[in-house]
N, C-alpha and C positions, 0 to 999 in steps of 0.2 A: 445637688440638683440645680440645673439652670432655672432661674425664676421666670424666664421668658421662653416662649416656643414660637416657631414660625407658623403662621396661619396658612397651612398647606403650601402651595407653590406660588403664593401671591407676592412674596417679598415683604408682607406685612408682619411685623413682630407683635405678639400680644403677651400679656402676663400669662403664665402657665395656669392661672386660675382666672376664670371670668365670673361675673356676677349675673345671675338670671333675674330679670325684672318683672316676672309674672306677678309675684305677690304684691309688689308696690303699686300695681294697677288698682288694687282695692276690689270691691265687690262688683260682679257683673254676672249675667245669667244667660241661659238658653231660653228660647221662646216658651218652653214648658215650665220655666221656673227653676230648672236644675242649676245650682250654683256653679260658676266657672272660675271664681276667684278663690282667694285663701282667707276670706273674711275681711273685717274692717282694717283700715290702715290710717296712719297719721302722716299726711303728706310732708309736713315739716321734718319729721323724723326720717322719712325716706330720703329727703334732700340731704340731710346731715349725713346719712349713712353712705350715700353715693360719694359725697365729697370726702368722707373719711376713707373710703375704699381707694380713691385716687391718691390720697396722701400716703396710703400703705402700699402703693405700687400696683394696684389693680388697674389695668388699662382697658379691659375688654368687658363690654356691657351688652347683654343680649335681651331684647324685648320683642314685642310683636304689636302690630297695629291694633289687634283685637283685645289685648290684655287691658281689662278695665274699660273696654270699648274706647280706646284712644288715650285713656288716662295715664297709663304707664309711660307712653312716649312723651306726654306733656311734662310729667314729673321728672323723667330722666333728662329731657332737654333743659328744663329749668335748673336742675342740679348741676349739669355740666357747664352751662353758661359760657363764660369766657374761656373755660378750660376744654372746650370741645376738641381742640387739636391734640390734647393729651390723651384722648380716648379713642378706642376703636369701637364703633357703634354697629351692632347687628340688629336688624329688625326683620319682620316677616310680613308676607301678604298672602291672600287667597280667601280669607274670610270676609264676610259682609256683616256689618253691625250697625245698630242704631245708637249713636253716641249719647243722645239725650236720655234714652230709656235704658242705657247701659246693657243692651241685649244683643246677643249674637243672632242674626236673622238668616244666615245662609252662607253660601260660598260661591266663588266665581273664578274659574280658571282661564278666563279669556285674556289675550294680550292687552285689550283695551282697559280691562280692570287693573292689570299690572301697572300700567302707567298712572291711572287715576289713584291707585292705592299709594304708589310711591310719592306722588305729588302731595297727597294728604299727610303721609308720614313725615316728609321733609318739613312741612309746615308745623306739625305738632312738635317735632324735635327741635325746631328752630335752627335748622342747618341747611346747607345747600348740597350735601352729599351723604350717602350712607356707605359705610365701609364694607359691610357684608349684608346682602339682601337675600332672604331665605324664603323659599316657597313653603307655605305652611300646611298644604293639603297632603297629608302623608300617604294617602292611598289613591292619588290622582292617576288617571290613565297615562302610561308612559309616553304615548304618541302626543298627547296634549302637552305633556311636560317638555318634550323635545322642542316644541314651538316656543314655549316660555323660556327655555334655556337660550334659544337663539335671540329672543327679544331682549333677554338680559345682556347678551353680548353687545347689543345696540346701545343699551343704557350705560354700559361701561365706556363705550366709544364717546358718548355724550358727556362723560364725567359726572353723571348723577349717582352712580354706584362704582365702587372699586372692585368688587368681586361678588360672587353669589354662591348659593348652596341650596340644598333641599333638606328640609326637616322631615325625615322618614326613617322607619326602622327596617325598610326593605332594601337590601344591598343591590338587588336587580334594578330597582327604581333609581337608587343613588348613582348607579353606574351610567344611567342615561344622562344625568346632569353632568357627570364627571367627564363626558366627552367634550364639554365646552372648555376652551382654553382658560377662561377666568372663573371656572368653578373651582373653588379652593377647599371646600369642606363638606361634610355632611353632619347634620345635627341628629343625634339618635339617643335612645335610652341606653344608659350603661351605668352600672354600679356593682359593687362587690357581690350583691345577691342576684344580679341579672347581667351575666356576661353576654358579649355580642361578638364572638370570634369571627364570623363571616364578614361583618361590617368592618372590623379592624383590619382584616385581610385586604378588603377593597381599599381602605384608606392607605395601606402600605403600598399596594400595587399602583394606585392612581395618584399617589402623592397628595392626598387630602388630609386636612386636619379633622380629627374626630372630636366634635363638640358634644359634650355629654350632658344631656338633660337628665333629670332625676338622679343626680350623682349621690344624693342622700336618701334615695328611695322614698321620695315625697315626705321626708321627715323621719322615717323609721330608723335611719342611720344617724340621726342627730341626737339620739339618746333621750329624747323628751317624751316619747310615746309609751304608754302603758296599756296592758291588756284591759279592754272594757272601758277605756277612757273616752268619754263622749266628746265629739267635736262640735264647734259652734255651727249654727245653721247655715251661715253664709260661706262655709268652707267646702270646697269641692269634695274633700275626703269624707264629709258627712253623708253624701249620697254619691258614692264613687261610680263613674261611668265604667262600662265594660273593660276599657283598656287600662284602668287604674288598678293595678294589683297590690295586694298587701293590706287592703282595707275591706271590711264588710259593711254593708249598708246599715247605718245607725248603730254599729257595734264597735266602731273605732278600728284600731290596728288588729290584724290577723295574728292570733297567737303563734301559729307555725312560723310566720315570718319573724316575729319577735324572738322566738327560740333560736332561729338562725343568727340573729344579731347577737344574742347572748353568747352563742358558741364562739363568735369571732371577737368578742369584746376585749379579751386579754391582749390579743395580737394587735388589734387596731389602736388600742390605747397605749401601746409601747412607746418608749422615748418621750414620755410626758405629753403625748397627744390627747386631745379630747376624742370621743368616738367619731364625731364628724370629721375632725382633722385626719383621723386614721382612714376613714372611708375615702377621702380625697387622696391620701398618700397611696392607697391601693390603685386608684385610677392612673396616677402618674407612673407607677411601677408597671402597670399593665401594658402600656405602649408609650413610646416617645411622642406620639401624635395627639394624645388626649389633652383636651382643655375642658375640665369640668366647670359647670356653671350653676353652682348652688344658689337657691333663692335667699332672700334676706328681707327683713322688714324693720331692722333696728341697727343702730350703731354697734351695739354689742354683738349682734350676729355678724355684721361686717368685719368686726375685729377678730372674732373667733375663726371665721372662714379664712381671712387673709393670713392669720397666724399659722395656717397649715403650710404656707410657702417656705418659711424658714426651717420647718422641721423636715421638709423634703419627702421623697418617695420611700415606700417600704423597700426592703432588700429582696433580692431574688429568693432567698431562703424563706422569708416571710410570705412572699407571694405563693410559693409552693405549699407552705403550711396552710394557708387559706383554702387552697384547692382541696387539700386532704381533709380539712375540717368540714367542708361542704360536700365532700364525696363526689367531686367533679372529675 
């Protein structure tokens, strides 16, 4: 397997594995106190983990302005430092937050906010351009999105961003952005337990990269979750919002989901892979356009995820066996 993939039609090459920087933003919350982070974090360890990832050939880092209410961008910017040019940095806009209170306060899909948000992200990241700028409001009105797509084209012209994308699970919405010449990707949920055939078809037709969030099903495919295992209070999975499947409120991982993971364990851990590495191998086999972005909080996690690259994709026969086991 090639260890790099094109970022859609942009001409930008990225490592076939990206790193998602949601968790390293640390704790933040909704106005009602709902946790939106993954619990406590050690910034120095996060910085070491990003630098280790770079050393292991990971060049693509995905964050958002709202992760940790700006904190993830600051940590990523500091970690990249003088090696900024070695990395392809993706961030997102559309949410409004109070950085001091570390609280999400609302959303704003106006072109004026787009520019404000980008200016603030560039400052936090310590850079003068973003490689991939992504609209973070997954269910925004398509007509509004078309205006933002055109505004993004203007930002490309100014050299402030190189390309843009929409983070949405709706192929119809993604297709609206795809009409823009510098739209090169869509970020959407995809993992071995949650396939997205319609979105992958759009990526194929429109020449987009498929950036996969939840590639490890929020940790269910990392092999660390057990039935009834309680999660720490600051972890979004302890009080899962409606969109977060596979976890029950206060009860940890859903036993049915864990049973599916168990059914796949033997095939995913083939070839000396860890379970997480096998889940990433499935994504690479699923489509030549996929770029999974598992989260990480430590050097050890960075090393395990990056280690999936040398083991490569599952075979066609293994892909078919997964479908049979899941009854798809």
